[in-house]
C-alpha angles and dihedrals in degrees: 000000000000119000138181121261122227094269092052093046090051093048092049091047088065089059137094110275092245092062088045090056095047096048095041084059094043094053090062090068107021129044110233143141132227105228100176137013117153112021122194130216099271094051095044092050090049092052091047093050092050089048094245089120129034093208132081120216125309097016097080117094083229089068096066122088114258090030116243089202135059134185115218130175127201122227134277088043117225112159092196094055104095090170093062094048090049092051090048091047092051090053094048093046089049092049091049093046092052089052090052091251121131115214132179122218126215091227092061108027095173093045095228093130089242108119097182094072096058110116098190119035118207097164099178091049124110125169135185116249099170146272126311 
């Protein structure tokens, strides 16, 4: 059974409890790592300047404490495999929905299930929208 390493556990601990619940359930079935939870000002500004984020500090959901966003990557990691990220996201979104939690994924910002109309891909990104 997959499990989170210490760094993933620390990153997840900086997140909203709903994200913690979802990903603690996901890890039981799919191997993945939590690469970012809370993000401070310096890190957010660096990501904005390098065009890896469209938002300046403090506008990202990563900038709240606890973080309302998390970046999680499935294994094996292949940054160019959009299908793998899409499969993983579908699983995560399904787990969340089953728990009554609404998430938004960075591969389908508008949530219309059409991935071709996404203008900014952030495939590891999930954020809390609310409860069903």
